[in-house]
N, C-alpha and C positions, 0 to 999 in steps of 0.2 A: 471283437471289433464291431463298431457301430456305423461303418461307412455306408450301409444301405438304408439308414434312417433318413427320412425327409428332414429338411432343415428345421421345420417347425418342431418335429419330434426331438431333434437334437437340442433345440432351445429349451424345451420342456424338461428333457432329461437332465441337462446341466443345472437348470434352476431347481429341480427337485433334489438333486444331489447336494447342492450348496445350501438352499434355504430350509429344506425339510430334514435332510440327513445330517447337516452340519459339517459336511466334508470341506476340506480346504480346496482352494483353486489349484494348488499344486497337485493334490491327490487326484482331482478330477482330470486335470490335464494329462497326468501320467497314464490314467486308464484309457483316455481317448487319443493319446499320442498328439496332444496339443500343448502349446506353450501356456504358461500362466496368463500371459497377456491376452492370448486368444480366448481363454475361458472368461476372463473379465469382460472382453468385448461381447461375448455371447450372452453373459448375464445382463449387460447394459441393453442389448438388443431385445432380450426377453421382457425387460421392464418397459422399454419403449413400445413394444408390440402389444402391451396390455396383458401379457401372459402371467405377469407377476404384479401383485399389488402389495405395497408396503404401508401398513397403517400403524400408528402409535396408539395403543389402547389404554395407556395409563389414565386413571381417572382425572389427573391434573393436566392431561395433554390439551394444550390450548388450541382453539379453533381460529387460526390466524386469518383465514379468509373472511370470517365474520368480524374480527377485530378491525381489519383494514376497512371493511365496508362501513362499520359504525363510526370509525374515526373520520372517514371521508364525508359521510353524510352530516354528522353532527359537530364537526370541528373539535372533537375531543383531543386532549393532550395525549391520553393513553386510554386503551380499552383492553380489558382482560376477559376473555370468554372461555369457559371451561365446559366440559360435558354436563348434560342434565343429570338428575338423580338416578341412582341405580334402582330405587324403589320409592313409592310415594312418601313413605315415612322418613326418607333421608333427604328430602328436599332442602337445599341450602347448604349442605355439608361441603360439597365441592367448592362452592362459592366462598364459604367461610375460610376454607383452607387456602384458596387463592388470594383472598384478602390478607390473611396472615402472612403468606409468602411475599405479597407485595410490600407490606410494611417492613418485613425483614430485609428485603432486597434494597429498600430505599432508606434504611435506618441511618445511613451516613449523613443525610441532610434533614431528616425528620427528628428534630430535638424537642419540639413541642407539638403536641397532637391534641386537637379538640375532638371529642367524641360524643355521639348521641347514645341512645340505649334502645333495647328491644331484643327480640329473639335472635335476629341475625348477629347483632353485636355481641350477644352472649356467646354464640357459637364461635365467633372470631376470638374472643377473649380466651375461650376454653382451649383452642388449638394453637395459640401463640406459644412457642417453646420458651422455656426459661433462658434468659440471656439473649433474646432476639435483638436487643440493643442494650445500651447502658446510659443511665443518667437522664432518661427522658422525663418530661413533665406531661402528664395526661390531664386534660382539662374537660370537665363536663360542660357540654355546649348548650344544653337545655334542661329545664326542670324535669325531675323524675320521681318526686315523692308521690306514692300511691294514695288515692282517696277511696280505696276499697280494700277488700280482704285479699286481693291479688297483688302481691308485691311486684314492683317493676324491676328490682335488682339493678337499678341504674348505678348506685354507688358501688356495688360489687363489681360491675363491669369495668368501671373506671379504675378502681383500685387493682383489679386483676391484671389489666393491661399494663398499668404502671409497675406493678410488682414483678411481672415477668420481664419487663424491660429495665429492671434495676433502677427505677426512678421514683417519682413521687406523684401523687394524685391531688388534684384540686377539684373539690366537689361543689355542686350547686344544690344544696338541700332544700329545694322548694318544689311545689307541684309544677307539672308541665303546663297545665291550663287551670286557672283559678276561676272561681264562681263569679267574681265581679271585677270590672275594669278598675275600680278604686283599689282593690287588693293588689292587682298587678302594679299599679302606679306606686303604691306604698312600698312594694318589694323593690322596685327599681330605684326608689329613694334611699334604700339601704346601701351603704358603701360596699359591702362585701359582694352583693349581687353584681353591681356594675364592675367591680374589680375582676370577678371570675369571667364575666362576659367579655371584658376588654382583653383578658389573656387569651380567651378562645378566638377572638377576632384576629389577633396577631399571630396565632399559631402557624407553624410551618405547613401543617396540613390539617384538614378537617375530615374526619371519617364518620359517615352516617349511613343508615339504611333507608331505603325508600319504602314507606309503609302502605300496605293495601287498605282500602276502605272496606269496612265490614264489622259485624258484631263480634268477631273473634280477634280483632286487632288488639294490640297491647294497650293502646290508648283507651279503648272501650272497656277492656277487662280490668284496667287499673282504676277506672272511674273518672279519668280525665275528661272523657266524653260520655254523656248520658245517652240512653236509647233515643230520647226525644231529639237531642242535638244531632245524633247520627242521621235521623230522618231529615232534619233541616239541611245537613250537608249533602245528603243524597239528592234532595230536591234542588239544591243549588248547583249541582253538576260536579261535585267534588269527586276526584278519582283516587285520592290517597294523600299521604302527608310527607312532608320533608321537615324534620325536626319539629313535629307537632303542628306545623302550618299546613292546613288542608288546601290543596290546589286543584284547579280544574285541568282539563286536558291541554290547555295552552299555557299552563304554569302560573296562572293568576290566582290570587286569594279567592277561595270559594265562598266564604261566609265571613264578612268583616267583623261582626260582633264577637264571634268565637275567636278569631285571630287576635283581636285586641286584648284578649285575656290570656294569651299564650306567653309563657315566660322562657326566654332563651334567645339565641341568635336569630335575627330576622332573615328573611329570604335575600334581602340585599347583602347582608353579611355573608351569606353562603355564596352568592354570586361574586363577591369581592374577595373571597378567601384566597390565600396564596395557592392552595391546591385543594380542591373540593373532591373528595373520593366518595362516590356513591356506590352502595352495594345492594343488589337486588337479585332475587332468585324466584322463579316460578311464574307461570302464565298469569296468575291473578295480579302480579305486580306490573304487567305490561302497561296498563293505562297510566299509572303514576310514573313509570320510567319514561313513557312518551312525554308526559307533562314536564318532567324535570329536564329532559333533553331539549325540548322545544323552547324552553325559557332560559337556558344556560345555567341551570342549577348544579351542574357538576362539570369538572374538567377531566375527571377520571371516572370511568364506569367499570365495575367488576360484576359480571353476571354469568348466567349459564346459556348454553346453546339454544334451548327452546325459547327463552325470553328474548335473546338477541334476534333470533330469526323472526319471531312474531313482531318485534319492534320494527325491523327492517321491512316486513311485509305490510305493516299498517301505519307506520309513522310517516311524518311529512318532512322531517328534517328541519333545519333552522338556518337562518342567516348568521354570519359571523363565525369566528373560530377563536379558540384559545391559542396563544402563541407558545 
């Protein structure tokens, strides 16, 4: 008999029996001469008194309080926030899985998908399960042909997402940024370029990563941006890129001369997309996430806890909201 125990001791004992030992409420009640209903009330009381904390520790467990805060401040249609990386070399994996899960969960209405390219998109393509949807058209939304020895894998990303979705890929086999404005104008005069971009504009959803500014970015490594141009962008206040468009912290074009040589959907195209899904992970992405959110460059954000918390701590929000 445990009748001499204090009430707090009783709460602790019942909680330990149930949560740590895995005993049933009936079994605990039989030992203590209590009804199952009374044991349930004691367990509720233990939780209410803070004697028991229940945490979901799965790596994909969403941080709903941060999601609500992000949606409220930035007028997002949806926000998905998952835990940060388990180790520095796994940064982005949880977010990539979350993005893949988002696509799968919304596959009933996403029949055409515009996509960018980069390390994050490569991770997403790798974790999308075969048969996540059926009959999808995946359209490359910006140029991705490499100008260096480092391949961009843009075409592989688009075709991989399409293949796993039992659909077809529409590629844009041109550089992300060309050397001369005249070259860009000539490319846009080609019917196939405008046809691909028109398809991307009309897509049900647009999926892209937010790129950090720096010498290790995929745009620099692929030769789309030279070291000299990187210096110009840094001096102009660029904080990162959205579909190879370098933006400032308020979401404006950072360096007009470079932007006029960029091949792909424009920032206005992104703002006007049916559903613009931005993916970003890591504190180095915080400035470009702030810029994208401040200027309405995404309606859905998929990110991790450290990034979301840093954005909320330092971001300013924006006027307006997505319906």
